[in-house]
N, C-alpha and C positions, 0 to 999 in steps of 0.2 A: 504491497498499497504505498502512494508519494504521502509525503508530505503534505500536500495540498490535502489531499484526500482526510485524512488524521488531522486536520485542524478540522474542514467540513465534516468530517461524522464526532469533531470535540461541542464546536460550535453547536447541532442539532440535537446529540444528545442530553444538552447541557442547557438547550429552549434557549436562549441566548442570543443577545444578533450578531451582526457584521459590524466589528466597531473596533476602536486600534486596539482598547483597553481587553475586546474580549479573545482578539485576536491573539493579542502579551500573553495574557494570560494559554492559551489554546496549545502556542508555543511551547511556555516554562513544562505546561501541566508534558508533553512526548519531551522533555528536557534539553532541547535546543537553546542556546544562546541568545537570547531575546535583544535586540538593539531598534533604535527606529528604521535604521538600514530592512532588517530583514522586519518586520510590522509592515510599514511600507509595500517591501515591495511581494508581500503574500496577500494584503489585500486589493495591489493591485494585478494581481493572480487568483484568486477570484474574482471580483470584478472583471475581466477578459474573460470570467470559465465561464459567469454567470450570466452575463450583461454581452459582452462583444462577441466576439468569433476564434476565439481564445488565443492560438498559436497561430490561426493568417489572421488576427487581428498588422500587427507589421508590417503586413504585405498589404494591406486593404489604405494604406495610410503613404502611402509613399506617393508623388502625385504622381497624375495619370490615373496612376493604373486603376479601371473602371469593373474586371471579371476578375480572379485568380477559383479556378482550374483543376478542380483534387478530382485523382484514378485513385489512389488508393492509397495506401501506410506503406506500401512499398517501393511506389513512387514518385 
């Protein structure tokens, strides 16, 4: 299970919101060293995963890109 999945599971299990304090608590519960940068990166990853296009977001932010074709995980 990925770190992001563990954070998501912690937040759901404890029925708490998704904010910096809650993400910090989840990371601490996982035994992670909690820094501002780690919390911000985790919050951004959660946002991209739930609201954006996930790992495709950086491609969609390139000026002039209007379409992204996904063939499959191996291509």
